[in-house]
Backbone and ligand atoms as CSV (ligand in chain L), in Angstrom:
chain,resi,resn,atom,element,x,y,z
A,1,MET,N,N,81.416,62.502,88.772
A,1,MET,CA,C,82.666,63.253,88.931
A,1,MET,C,C,83.848,62.280,88.984
A,2,LYS,N,N,84.876,62.621,88.195
A,2,LYS,CA,C,86.023,61.709,88.129
A,2,LYS,C,C,87.012,61.988,89.270
A,3,GLU,N,N,87.617,60.920,89.739
A,3,GLU,CA,C,88.634,61.072,90.790
A,3,GLU,C,C,89.941,60.432,90.334
A,4,ILE,N,N,91.066,61.020,90.770
A,4,ILE,CA,C,92.366,60.384,90.529
A,4,ILE,C,C,93.111,60.321,91.858
A,5,THR,N,N,93.939,59.310,92.000
A,5,THR,CA,C,94.765,59.187,93.207
A,5,THR,C,C,96.229,59.297,92.809
A,6,LEU,N,N,96.946,60.209,93.453
A,6,LEU,CA,C,98.375,60.414,93.204
A,6,LEU,C,C,99.083,60.206,94.540
A,7,PHE,N,N,99.896,59.205,94.620
A,7,PHE,CA,C,100.519,58.808,95.895
A,7,PHE,C,C,99.439,58.690,96.973
A,8,ASP,N,N,99.554,59.499,98.045
A,8,ASP,CA,C,98.651,59.379,99.193
A,8,ASP,C,C,97.421,60.274,99.108
A,9,LYS,N,N,97.241,61.009,97.991
A,9,LYS,CA,C,96.160,62.001,97.945
A,9,LYS,C,C,95.180,61.725,96.811
A,10,THR,N,N,93.903,62.047,97.087
A,10,THR,CA,C,92.863,61.881,96.072
A,10,THR,C,C,92.397,63.263,95.621
A,11,PHE,N,N,92.151,63.363,94.328
A,11,PHE,CA,C,91.748,64.634,93.709
A,11,PHE,C,C,90.470,64.409,92.919
A,12,LYS,N,N,89.605,65.431,92.862
A,12,LYS,CA,C,88.368,65.318,92.073
A,12,LYS,C,C,88.342,66.391,90.983
A,13,THR,N,N,87.583,66.125,89.924
A,13,THR,CA,C,87.533,67.065,88.798
A,13,THR,C,C,87.099,68.441,89.288
A,14,PHE,N,N,87.781,69.459,88.779
A,14,PHE,CA,C,87.499,70.829,89.211
A,14,PHE,C,C,87.189,71.709,88.004
A,15,ILE,N,N,88.072,71.675,86.992
A,15,ILE,CA,C,87.812,72.440,85.754
A,15,ILE,C,C,87.949,71.470,84.573
A,16,PRO,N,N,86.832,71.204,83.879
A,16,PRO,CA,C,86.925,70.277,82.745
A,16,PRO,C,C,87.691,70.883,81.576
A,17,ASN,N,N,88.250,70.014,80.748
A,17,ASN,CA,C,89.105,70.455,79.646
A,17,ASN,C,C,88.450,71.515,78.747
A,18,GLU,N,N,87.139,71.353,78.471
A,18,GLU,CA,C,86.476,72.322,77.570
A,18,GLU,C,C,86.553,73.737,78.130
A,19,LYS,N,N,86.386,73.857,79.440
A,19,LYS,CA,C,86.438,75.196,80.073
A,19,LYS,C,C,87.853,75.766,79.996
A,20,ILE,N,N,88.836,74.900,80.184
A,20,ILE,CA,C,90.238,75.351,80.116
A,20,ILE,C,C,90.517,75.873,78.705
A,21,GLU,N,N,90.084,75.101,77.709
A,21,GLU,CA,C,90.339,75.487,76.311
A,21,GLU,C,C,89.671,76.823,75.979
A,22,GLU,N,N,88.436,77.002,76.475
A,22,GLU,CA,C,87.728,78.279,76.241
A,22,GLU,C,C,88.508,79.444,76.848
A,23,ALA,N,N,88.998,79.232,78.070
A,23,ALA,CA,C,89.738,80.298,78.757
A,23,ALA,C,C,91.038,80.603,78.000
A,24,ILE,N,N,91.659,79.570,77.449
A,24,ILE,CA,C,92.901,79.795,76.682
A,24,ILE,C,C,92.585,80.543,75.384
A,25,ASP,N,N,91.454,80.201,74.750
A,25,ASP,CA,C,91.024,80.944,73.549
A,25,ASP,C,C,90.970,82.446,73.852
A,26,GLN,N,N,90.358,82.766,74.996
A,26,GLN,CA,C,90.162,84.183,75.332
A,26,GLN,C,C,91.476,84.905,75.587
A,27,VAL,N,N,92.350,84.247,76.325
A,27,VAL,CA,C,93.634,84.889,76.643
A,27,VAL,C,C,94.481,85.029,75.357
A,28,ALA,N,N,94.391,84.046,74.473
A,28,ALA,CA,C,95.129,84.114,73.202
A,28,ALA,C,C,94.584,85.268,72.346
A,29,ASP,N,N,93.271,85.448,72.338
A,29,ASP,CA,C,92.673,86.568,71.583
A,29,ASP,C,C,93.236,87.895,72.074
A,30,LYS,N,N,93.325,88.005,73.396
A,30,LYS,CA,C,93.820,89.256,73.985
A,30,LYS,C,C,95.283,89.495,73.576
A,31,LEU,N,N,96.098,88.451,73.659
A,31,LEU,CA,C,97.507,88.577,73.247
A,31,LEU,C,C,97.591,88.943,71.771
A,32,ASN,N,N,96.782,88.279,70.947
A,32,ASN,CA,C,96.815,88.556,69.498
A,32,ASN,C,C,96.456,90.011,69.222
A,33,LYS,N,N,95.459,90.530,69.929
A,33,LYS,CA,C,95.073,91.939,69.741
A,33,LYS,C,C,96.230,92.857,70.132
A,34,ASP,N,N,96.849,92.568,71.292
A,34,ASP,CA,C,97.905,93.446,71.811
A,34,ASP,C,C,99.181,93.395,70.966
A,35,PHE,N,N,99.480,92.234,70.384
A,35,PHE,CA,C,100.754,92.087,69.663
A,35,PHE,C,C,100.603,92.092,68.144
A,36,GLU,N,N,99.365,92.250,67.677
A,36,GLU,CA,C,99.116,92.253,66.233
A,36,GLU,C,C,99.986,93.298,65.536
A,37,GLY,N,N,100.629,92.925,64.464
A,37,GLY,CA,C,101.416,93.881,63.673
A,37,GLY,C,C,102.738,94.274,64.308
A,38,CYS,N,N,103.167,93.583,65.378
A,38,CYS,CA,C,104.418,93.990,66.022
A,38,CYS,C,C,105.589,93.751,65.059
A,39,THR,N,N,106.587,94.635,65.144
A,39,THR,CA,C,107.716,94.522,64.211
A,39,THR,C,C,108.924,93.857,64.886
A,40,ASP,N,N,108.887,93.770,66.213
A,40,ASP,CA,C,109.946,93.031,66.916
A,40,ASP,C,C,109.518,91.560,67.031
A,41,ILE,N,N,110.372,90.747,67.655
A,41,ILE,CA,C,109.998,89.337,67.851
A,41,ILE,C,C,109.920,89.058,69.350
A,42,PRO,N,N,108.705,89.136,69.902
A,42,PRO,CA,C,108.569,88.860,71.331
A,42,PRO,C,C,108.920,87.400,71.634
A,43,VAL,N,N,109.398,87.182,72.865
A,43,VAL,CA,C,109.783,85.821,73.277
A,43,VAL,C,C,108.753,85.275,74.265
A,44,LEU,N,N,108.194,84.116,73.927
A,44,LEU,CA,C,107.318,83.411,74.869
A,44,LEU,C,C,108.232,82.610,75.768
A,45,LEU,N,N,108.195,82.883,77.060
A,45,LEU,CA,C,109.089,82.187,77.990
A,45,LEU,C,C,108.278,81.200,78.831
A,46,CYS,N,N,108.414,79.935,78.470
A,46,CYS,CA,C,107.669,78.862,79.148
A,46,CYS,C,C,108.369,78.511,80.459
A,47,ILE,N,N,107.649,78.624,81.562
A,47,ILE,CA,C,108.255,78.299,82.855
A,47,ILE,C,C,108.002,76.817,83.153
A,48,LEU,N,N,109.091,76.056,83.049
A,48,LEU,CA,C,109.004,74.592,83.217
A,48,LEU,C,C,108.822,74.234,84.692
A,49,ASN,N,N,108.275,73.060,85.021
A,49,ASN,CA,C,107.659,72.143,84.091
A,49,ASN,C,C,106.174,72.433,83.920
A,50,GLY,N,N,105.619,73.140,84.916
A,50,GLY,CA,C,104.158,73.238,85.025
A,50,GLY,C,C,103.442,73.852,83.842
A,51,SER,N,N,104.113,74.741,83.100
A,51,SER,CA,C,103.350,75.447,82.062
A,51,SER,C,C,103.539,74.861,80.668
A,52,ILE,N,N,104.066,73.626,80.575
A,52,ILE,CA,C,104.272,73.049,79.225
A,52,ILE,C,C,102.962,72.906,78.462
A,53,MET,N,N,101.945,72.388,79.128
A,53,MET,CA,C,100.692,72.127,78.407
A,53,MET,C,C,99.996,73.433,78.052
A,54,PHE,N,N,99.979,74.365,78.979
A,54,PHE,CA,C,99.377,75.678,78.727
A,54,PHE,C,C,100.118,76.377,77.598
A,55,THR,N,N,101.464,76.353,77.653
A,55,THR,CA,C,102.242,77.043,76.620
A,55,THR,C,C,101.947,76.465,75.245
A,56,SER,N,N,101.889,75.133,75.154
A,56,SER,CA,C,101.685,74.548,73.823
A,56,SER,C,C,100.291,74.868,73.310
A,57,GLU,N,N,99.286,74.840,74.168
A,57,GLU,CA,C,97.929,75.194,73.730
A,57,GLU,C,C,97.845,76.673,73.343
A,58,LEU,N,N,98.524,77.510,74.121
A,58,LEU,CA,C,98.502,78.950,73.846
A,58,LEU,C,C,99.191,79.254,72.511
A,59,MET,N,N,100.369,78.649,72.318
A,59,MET,CA,C,101.161,78.927,71.106
A,59,MET,C,C,100.410,78.618,69.824
A,60,LYS,N,N,99.632,77.519,69.860
A,60,LYS,CA,C,98.866,77.123,68.669
A,60,LYS,C,C,97.896,78.199,68.232
A,61,ARG,N,N,97.498,79.024,69.191
A,61,ARG,CA,C,96.469,80.040,68.923
A,61,ARG,C,C,97.055,81.411,68.592
A,62,LEU,N,N,98.366,81.570,68.711
A,62,LEU,CA,C,98.956,82.899,68.496
A,62,LEU,C,C,99.223,83.144,67.018
A,63,THR,N,N,98.857,84.354,66.575
A,63,THR,CA,C,98.912,84.655,65.140
A,63,THR,C,C,99.948,85.728,64.800
A,64,PHE,N,N,100.843,86.050,65.754
A,64,PHE,CA,C,101.945,86.974,65.455
A,64,PHE,C,C,103.255,86.187,65.558
A,65,ASN,N,N,104.307,86.675,64.909
A,65,ASN,CA,C,105.596,85.978,64.957
A,65,ASN,C,C,106.206,86.112,66.345
A,66,CYS,N,N,106.546,84.979,66.948
A,66,CYS,CA,C,107.166,85.037,68.268
A,66,CYS,C,C,108.200,83.926,68.386
A,67,ALA,N,N,109.174,84.156,69.264
A,67,ALA,CA,C,110.191,83.143,69.536
A,67,ALA,C,C,109.785,82.388,70.800
A,68,PHE,N,N,110.452,81.258,71.025
A,68,PHE,CA,C,110.140,80.434,72.196
A,68,PHE,C,C,111.411,80.188,73.013
A,69,ALA,N,N,111.292,80.294,74.316
A,69,ALA,CA,C,112.398,79.924,75.210
A,69,ALA,C,C,111.796,79.313,76.468
A,70,SER,N,N,112.622,78.616,77.223
A,70,SER,CA,C,112.106,78.055,78.472
A,70,SER,C,C,113.090,78.297,79.606
A,71,MET,N,N,112.559,78.139,80.794
A,71,MET,CA,C,113.339,78.407,81.999
A,71,MET,C,C,112.723,77.569,83.106
A,72,LYS,N,N,113.546,77.091,84.008
A,72,LYS,CA,C,113.006,76.264,85.090
A,72,LYS,C,C,113.324,76.862,86.445
A,73,LEU,N,N,112.286,77.006,87.242
A,73,LEU,CA,C,112.437,77.503,88.607
A,73,LEU,C,C,111.763,76.501,89.529
A,74,SER,N,N,112.030,76.634,90.792
A,74,SER,CA,C,111.355,75.729,91.710
A,74,SER,C,C,111.050,76.443,93.012
A,75,SER,N,N,109.807,76.324,93.495
A,75,SER,CA,C,109.481,76.916,94.795
A,75,SER,C,C,108.554,76.014,95.596
A,76,TYR,N,N,108.011,74.994,94.937
A,76,TYR,CA,C,107.034,74.143,95.621
A,76,TYR,C,C,107.645,72.822,96.031
A,77,ASN,N,N,107.226,72.347,97.195
A,77,ASN,CA,C,107.637,71.032,97.664
A,77,ASN,C,C,106.360,70.331,98.133
A,78,GLY,N,N,105.916,69.308,97.410
A,78,GLY,CA,C,104.641,68.664,97.750
A,78,GLY,C,C,103.502,69.617,97.475
A,79,THR,N,N,102.696,69.927,98.491
A,79,THR,CA,C,101.547,70.823,98.295
A,79,THR,C,C,101.793,72.202,98.914
A,80,GLU,N,N,103.020,72.496,99.317
A,80,GLU,CA,C,103.318,73.762,99.992
A,80,GLU,C,C,104.363,74.575,99.245
A,81,SER,N,N,104.175,75.911,99.220
A,81,SER,CA,C,105.195,76.791,98.672
A,81,SER,C,C,106.292,76.947,99.722
A,82,THR,N,N,107.565,76.853,99.308
A,82,THR,CA,C,108.660,76.981,100.280
A,82,THR,C,C,109.033,78.445,100.505
A,83,GLY,N,N,108.568,79.325,99.610
A,83,GLY,CA,C,108.889,80.743,99.730
A,83,GLY,C,C,110.221,81.091,99.097
A,84,GLU,N,N,111.070,80.086,98.885
A,84,GLU,CA,C,112.385,80.328,98.306
A,84,GLU,C,C,112.355,79.869,96.842
A,85,VAL,N,N,112.700,80.805,95.915
A,85,VAL,CA,C,112.629,80.468,94.495
A,85,VAL,C,C,114.031,80.178,93.975
A,86,LYS,N,N,114.224,78.979,93.424
A,86,LYS,CA,C,115.546,78.603,92.888
A,86,LYS,C,C,115.512,78.616,91.371
A,87,GLN,N,N,116.580,79.175,90.739
A,87,GLN,CA,C,116.694,79.176,89.271
A,87,GLN,C,C,117.444,77.900,88.879
A,88,LEU,N,N,116.749,76.968,88.245
A,88,LEU,CA,C,117.345,75.655,87.969
A,88,LEU,C,C,117.878,75.512,86.554
A,89,LEU,N,N,117.291,76.224,85.584
A,89,LEU,CA,C,117.685,76.057,84.176
A,89,LEU,C,C,117.277,77.279,83.368
A,90,GLY,N,N,118.142,77.646,82.390
A,90,GLY,CA,C,117.777,78.673,81.424
A,90,GLY,C,C,117.856,80.080,81.959
A,91,PRO,N,N,117.336,81.058,81.233
A,91,PRO,CA,C,116.561,80.921,80.002
A,91,PRO,C,C,117.406,80.376,78.841
A,92,THR,N,N,116.725,79.714,77.916
A,92,THR,CA,C,117.420,78.994,76.847
A,92,THR,C,C,117.813,79.886,75.671
A,93,CYS,N,N,117.501,81.189,75.733
A,93,CYS,CA,C,118.061,82.101,74.720
A,93,CYS,C,C,118.266,83.471,75.365
A,94,SER,N,N,119.014,84.330,74.689
A,94,SER,CA,C,119.254,85.661,75.249
A,94,SER,C,C,117.953,86.467,75.243
A,95,LEU,N,N,117.716,87.194,76.336
A,95,LEU,CA,C,116.492,87.995,76.421
A,95,LEU,C,C,116.804,89.488,76.260
A,96,LYS,N,N,118.059,89.794,75.984
A,96,LYS,CA,C,118.510,91.194,75.886
A,96,LYS,C,C,117.740,91.935,74.788
A,97,GLY,N,N,117.148,93.050,75.181
A,97,GLY,CA,C,116.434,93.885,74.219
A,97,GLY,C,C,115.099,93.324,73.756
A,98,LYS,N,N,114.689,92.196,74.342
A,98,LYS,CA,C,113.454,91.541,73.891
A,98,LYS,C,C,112.254,91.932,74.742
A,99,ARG,N,N,111.080,91.861,74.116
A,99,ARG,CA,C,109.848,91.902,74.897
A,99,ARG,C,C,109.538,90.450,75.256
A,100,VAL,N,N,109.429,90.198,76.557
A,100,VAL,CA,C,109.266,88.822,77.034
A,100,VAL,C,C,107.849,88.628,77.571
A,101,ILE,N,N,107.221,87.555,77.110
A,101,ILE,CA,C,105.904,87.169,77.647
A,101,ILE,C,C,106.127,85.915,78.484
A,102,VAL,N,N,106.076,86.085,79.803
A,102,VAL,CA,C,106.274,84.950,80.712
A,102,VAL,C,C,105.001,84.112,80.712
A,103,VAL,N,N,105.141,82.810,80.440
A,103,VAL,CA,C,103.961,81.939,80.430
A,103,VAL,C,C,104.046,81.002,81.639
A,104,GLU,N,N,103.178,81.246,82.612
A,104,GLU,CA,C,103.185,80.510,83.884
A,104,GLU,C,C,101.946,79.629,83.975
A,105,ASP,N,N,102.057,78.554,84.738
A,105,ASP,CA,C,100.886,77.707,84.978
A,105,ASP,C,C,99.954,78.345,85.999
A,106,ILE,N,N,100.536,78.800,87.124
A,106,ILE,CA,C,99.688,79.306,88.208
A,106,ILE,C,C,100.450,80.339,89.031
A,107,VAL,N,N,99.770,81.398,89.416
A,107,VAL,CA,C,100.345,82.379,90.344
A,107,VAL,C,C,99.608,82.228,91.665
A,108,ASP,N,N,100.386,81.960,92.711
A,108,ASP,CA,C,99.849,81.714,94.048
A,108,ASP,C,C,100.256,82.920,94.915
A,109,THR,N,N,101.346,82.821,95.682
A,109,THR,CA,C,101.791,83.964,96.487
A,109,THR,C,C,102.406,85.064,95.616
A,110,GLY,N,N,102.868,84.674,94.419
A,110,GLY,CA,C,103.526,85.637,93.531
A,110,GLY,C,C,105.035,85.693,93.708
A,111,ASN,N,N,105.586,84.897,94.649
A,111,ASN,CA,C,107.049,84.914,94.862
A,111,ASN,C,C,107.794,84.579,93.572
A,112,THR,N,N,107.289,83.609,92.823
A,112,THR,CA,C,107.966,83.189,91.594
A,112,THR,C,C,107.961,84.309,90.564
A,113,ILE,N,N,106.822,84.971,90.423
A,113,ILE,CA,C,106.689,86.050,89.444
A,113,ILE,C,C,107.621,87.220,89.779
A,114,VAL,N,N,107.712,87.534,91.065
A,114,VAL,CA,C,108.609,88.622,91.489
A,114,VAL,C,C,110.053,88.277,91.125
A,115,ALA,N,N,110.466,87.030,91.421
A,115,ALA,CA,C,111.832,86.598,91.096
A,115,ALA,C,C,112.051,86.614,89.591
A,116,LEU,N,N,111.085,86.111,88.854
A,116,LEU,CA,C,111.194,86.065,87.391
A,116,LEU,C,C,111.326,87.453,86.790
A,117,ASP,N,N,110.472,88.350,87.232
A,117,ASP,CA,C,110.473,89.722,86.709
A,117,ASP,C,C,111.852,90.353,86.922
A,118,ARG,N,N,112.416,90.142,88.121
A,118,ARG,CA,C,113.734,90.705,88.440
A,118,ARG,C,C,114.815,90.080,87.552
A,119,ILE,N,N,114.820,88.756,87.465
A,119,ILE,CA,C,115.859,88.056,86.681
A,119,ILE,C,C,115.803,88.486,85.211
A,120,ILE,N,N,114.594,88.544,84.665
A,120,ILE,CA,C,114.438,88.843,83.230
A,120,ILE,C,C,114.851,90.288,82.936
A,121,ARG,N,N,114.481,91.208,83.829
A,121,ARG,CA,C,114.892,92.608,83.630
A,121,ARG,C,C,116.411,92.749,83.763
A,122,GLU,N,N,116.998,92.018,84.738
A,122,GLU,CA,C,118.458,92.051,84.904
A,122,GLU,C,C,119.173,91.528,83.653
A,123,MET,N,N,118.518,90.660,82.917
A,123,MET,CA,C,119.113,90.126,81.679
A,123,MET,C,C,118.955,91.088,80.508
A,124,GLY,N,N,118.369,92.246,80.771
A,124,GLY,CA,C,118.297,93.292,79.755
A,124,GLY,C,C,117.070,93.245,78.869
A,125,ALA,N,N,116.024,92.538,79.305
A,125,ALA,CA,C,114.784,92.521,78.518
A,125,ALA,C,C,114.204,93.925,78.446
A,126,GLU,N,N,113.579,94.243,77.327
A,126,GLU,CA,C,113.011,95.581,77.160
A,126,GLU,C,C,111.691,95.711,77.921
A,127,ASP,N,N,110.941,94.608,77.977
A,127,ASP,CA,C,109.640,94.642,78.648
A,127,ASP,C,C,109.288,93.227,79.110
A,128,VAL,N,N,108.520,93.144,80.176
A,128,VAL,CA,C,108.089,91.835,80.682
A,128,VAL,C,C,106.583,91.852,80.874
A,129,LYS,N,N,105.894,90.928,80.220
A,129,LYS,CA,C,104.451,90.761,80.433
A,129,LYS,C,C,104.246,89.387,81.071
A,130,ILE,N,N,103.241,89.302,81.934
A,130,ILE,CA,C,102.971,88.039,82.609
A,130,ILE,C,C,101.666,87.449,82.075
A,131,CYS,N,N,101.749,86.202,81.648
A,131,CYS,CA,C,100.567,85.480,81.178
A,131,CYS,C,C,100.457,84.205,81.996
A,132,THR,N,N,99.382,84.066,82.767
A,132,THR,CA,C,99.248,82.871,83.602
A,132,THR,C,C,97.914,82.172,83.331
A,133,MET,N,N,97.954,80.850,83.347
A,133,MET,CA,C,96.716,80.097,83.148
A,133,MET,C,C,95.798,80.282,84.353
A,134,LEU,N,N,96.387,80.240,85.551
A,134,LEU,CA,C,95.575,80.301,86.774
A,134,LEU,C,C,96.132,81.339,87.739
A,135,LEU,N,N,95.218,81.925,88.501
A,135,LEU,CA,C,95.607,82.855,89.570
A,135,LEU,C,C,94.775,82.535,90.805
A,136,LYS,N,N,95.461,82.522,91.964
A,136,LYS,CA,C,94.736,82.428,93.239
A,136,LYS,C,C,94.694,83.840,93.810
A,137,PRO,N,N,93.639,84.614,93.513
A,137,PRO,CA,C,93.638,86.034,93.891
A,137,PRO,C,C,93.706,86.265,95.402
A,138,ASP,N,N,93.192,85.315,96.188
A,138,ASP,CA,C,93.227,85.495,97.651
A,138,ASP,C,C,94.638,85.363,98.204
A,139,MET,N,N,95.532,84.743,97.445
A,139,MET,CA,C,96.899,84.532,97.904
A,139,MET,C,C,97.869,85.574,97.358
A,140,TYR,N,N,97.527,86.149,96.204
A,140,TYR,CA,C,98.476,87.036,95.520
A,140,TYR,C,C,98.535,88.397,96.219
A,141,ASP,N,N,99.714,88.773,96.720
A,141,ASP,CA,C,99.817,90.040,97.451
A,141,ASP,C,C,100.999,90.879,96.947
A,142,LYS,N,N,101.362,90.698,95.667
A,142,LYS,CA,C,102.499,91.448,95.120
A,142,LYS,C,C,101.993,92.573,94.208
A,143,ASP,N,N,102.917,93.488,93.851
A,143,ASP,CA,C,102.510,94.659,93.060
A,143,ASP,C,C,102.604,94.439,91.556
A,144,ILE,N,N,103.311,93.396,91.151
A,144,ILE,CA,C,103.511,93.198,89.707
A,144,ILE,C,C,102.176,92.916,89.025
A,145,GLN,N,N,101.964,93.650,87.919
A,145,GLN,CA,C,100.716,93.509,87.180
A,145,GLN,C,C,100.668,92.168,86.451
A,146,LEU,N,N,99.544,91.467,86.598
A,146,LEU,CA,C,99.367,90.200,85.881
A,146,LEU,C,C,98.554,90.527,84.634
A,147,ASP,N,N,99.249,90.601,83.487
A,147,ASP,CA,C,98.643,91.166,82.278
A,147,ASP,C,C,97.594,90.262,81.646
A,148,TYR,N,N,97.842,88.946,81.693
A,148,TYR,CA,C,96.935,87.997,81.040
A,148,TYR,C,C,96.664,86.850,82.013
A,149,VAL,N,N,95.413,86.745,82.475
A,149,VAL,CA,C,95.038,85.679,83.417
A,149,VAL,C,C,93.888,84.897,82.783
A,150,ALA,N,N,94.103,83.613,82.537
A,150,ALA,CA,C,93.043,82.831,81.888
A,150,ALA,C,C,91.916,82.495,82.863
A,151,MET,N,N,92.266,82.053,84.092
A,151,MET,CA,C,91.224,81.667,85.062
A,151,MET,C,C,91.659,81.996,86.488
A,152,GLU,N,N,90.663,82.378,87.304
A,152,GLU,CA,C,90.931,82.603,88.730
A,152,GLU,C,C,90.336,81.456,89.526
A,153,ILE,N,N,91.052,81.011,90.569
A,153,ILE,CA,C,90.544,79.905,91.392
A,153,ILE,C,C,90.718,80.239,92.874
A,154,PRO,N,N,89.920,79.594,93.738
A,154,PRO,CA,C,90.111,79.815,95.179
A,154,PRO,C,C,91.413,79.168,95.652
A,155,ASN,N,N,91.763,79.423,96.910
A,155,ASN,CA,C,93.014,78.890,97.438
A,155,ASN,C,C,92.885,77.409,97.794
A,156,ALA,N,N,93.199,76.553,96.820
A,156,ALA,CA,C,93.176,75.105,97.043
A,156,ALA,C,C,94.277,74.517,96.186
A,157,PHE,N,N,94.752,73.324,96.549
A,157,PHE,CA,C,95.833,72.709,95.781
A,157,PHE,C,C,95.247,71.932,94.613
A,158,ILE,N,N,95.721,72.249,93.422
A,158,ILE,CA,C,95.188,71.608,92.222
A,158,ILE,C,C,96.297,70.910,91.419
A,159,VAL,N,N,95.873,69.962,90.587
A,159,VAL,CA,C,96.813,69.259,89.684
A,159,VAL,C,C,96.140,69.085,88.323
A,160,GLY,N,N,96.922,68.639,87.351
A,160,GLY,CA,C,96.402,68.377,86.003
A,160,GLY,C,C,96.769,69.495,85.054
A,161,PHE,N,N,96.653,69.224,83.759
A,161,PHE,CA,C,96.976,70.188,82.709
A,161,PHE,C,C,98.362,70.808,82.955
A,162,GLY,N,N,99.321,69.932,83.234
A,162,GLY,CA,C,100.699,70.388,83.448
A,162,GLY,C,C,101.099,70.498,84.904
A,163,LEU,N,N,100.117,70.667,85.789
A,163,LEU,CA,C,100.445,70.854,87.220
A,163,LEU,C,C,100.553,69.502,87.927
A,164,ASP,N,N,101.493,69.435,88.869
A,164,ASP,CA,C,101.800,68.143,89.492
A,164,ASP,C,C,101.645,68.131,91.000
A,165,TYR,N,N,101.613,66.905,91.522
A,165,TYR,CA,C,101.838,66.664,92.944
A,165,TYR,C,C,103.040,65.729,92.998
A,166,ASN,N,N,104.178,66.249,93.423
A,166,ASN,CA,C,105.436,65.484,93.426
A,166,ASN,C,C,105.662,64.760,92.095
A,167,GLU,N,N,105.491,65.500,91.001
A,167,GLU,CA,C,105.744,65.042,89.616
A,167,GLU,C,C,104.659,64.151,89.021
A,168,LEU,N,N,103.621,63.838,89.773
A,168,LEU,CA,C,102.507,63.085,89.172
A,168,LEU,C,C,101.343,64.032,88.888
A,169,GLY,N,N,100.560,63.671,87.862
A,169,GLY,CA,C,99.324,64.420,87.578
A,169,GLY,C,C,99.414,65.363,86.404
A,170,ARG,N,N,100.627,65.596,85.897
A,170,ARG,CA,C,100.791,66.600,84.833
A,170,ARG,C,C,100.068,66.221,83.544
A,171,ASN,N,N,99.928,64.926,83.284
A,171,ASN,CA,C,99.404,64.450,82.004
A,171,ASN,C,C,97.895,64.555,81.863
A,172,TYR,N,N,97.163,64.804,82.927
A,172,TYR,CA,C,95.691,64.816,82.833
A,172,TYR,C,C,95.187,66.087,82.154
A,173,LYS,N,N,94.163,65.930,81.290
A,173,LYS,CA,C,93.719,67.087,80.499
A,173,LYS,C,C,92.713,67.971,81.229
A,174,ASP,N,N,92.145,67.482,82.335
A,174,ASP,CA,C,91.285,68.319,83.172
A,174,ASP,C,C,92.110,68.807,84.367
A,175,ILE,N,N,91.565,69.797,85.078
A,175,ILE,CA,C,92.223,70.229,86.320
A,175,ILE,C,C,91.444,69.633,87.494
A,176,TYR,N,N,92.180,69.119,88.481
A,176,TYR,CA,C,91.598,68.441,89.646
A,176,TYR,C,C,91.968,69.193,90.917
A,177,VAL,N,N,91.067,69.144,91.900
A,177,VAL,CA,C,91.351,69.776,93.192
A,177,VAL,C,C,91.487,68.691,94.253
A,178,ILE,N,N,92.323,68.960,95.223
A,178,ILE,CA,C,92.561,67.986,96.286
A,178,ILE,C,C,91.282,67.786,97.110
A,179,LYS,N,N,90.989,66.534,97.471
A,179,LYS,CA,C,89.814,66.255,98.309
A,179,LYS,C,C,90.209,66.389,99.774
A,180,GLU,N,N,89.310,66.975,100.564
A,180,GLU,CA,C,89.579,67.072,101.996
A,180,GLU,C,C,89.726,65.650,102.539
A,181,GLN,N,N,90.758,65.412,103.353
A,181,GLN,CA,C,90.983,64.036,103.860
A,181,GLN,C,C,90.079,63.774,105.056
L,1,5GP,P1,P,104.083,81.237,93.904
L,1,5GP,O1,O,105.542,81.538,93.812
L,1,5GP,O2,O,103.204,82.205,93.145
L,1,5GP,O3,O,103.638,81.085,95.347
L,1,5GP,O4,O,103.867,79.800,93.309
L,1,5GP,C1,C,103.984,79.553,91.952
L,1,5GP,C2,C,104.387,78.134,91.663
L,1,5GP,O5,O,103.972,77.245,92.687
L,1,5GP,C3,C,103.695,77.646,90.410
L,1,5GP,O6,O,104.471,77.884,89.260
L,1,5GP,C4,C,103.499,76.168,90.682
L,1,5GP,O7,O,104.651,75.464,90.282
L,1,5GP,C5,C,103.371,76.082,92.175
L,1,5GP,N1,N,101.948,76.057,92.619
L,1,5GP,C6,C,101.237,77.036,93.220
L,1,5GP,N2,N,99.981,76.632,93.512
L,1,5GP,C7,C,99.898,75.360,93.068
L,1,5GP,C8,C,98.833,74.383,93.066
L,1,5GP,O8,O,97.690,74.593,93.514
L,1,5GP,N3,N,99.141,73.179,92.515
L,1,5GP,C9,C,100.359,72.881,91.999
L,1,5GP,N4,N,100.505,71.665,91.487
L,1,5GP,N5,N,101.387,73.760,91.994
L,1,5GP,C10,C,101.148,74.997,92.521
């Protein structure tokens, strides 16, 4: 089992890259089925920074015409959610009248998704779908439907495949879980 050290914390392999890719294949198939033949141009909204790797892998697999935009929010500090969601950047194009597919790295408490759903609807989007690479089902206690979930994980702090610990760890192609100290 591989280990990585990021600042003061050690992480061990949790989900190998092949499993992540398989899960992305499945979620992309589902999106392709649902959006096949659409006559509008749905917008894939990449939530920076964590979902860059997931978004790029997902996009390669999509077979319908779609636009791309990004937006940056922040709610995490170190390994803890602060509960307060800040809008830092974007969205980088108008969402008015669009069907928006939010592409998230991970849904934990769901505070970010609730804020996103509200902001995007306030901007006049016609519809909002949520697509997340990871979900912590034991933590999620909101009513918003999570339309596309690639993988479910227990409540533990993870890094890799776009996810960071204080900006480190995003570049690793596997997902790692924090080791008990
Ligand atoms: P929520 O608002 O659902 O509580 O948290 C969502 C955001 O918190 C994610 O977009 C991600 O940035 C961050 N987050 C939640 N859980 C984890 C985790 O286990 N590891 C990392 N690196 N970030 C997480």
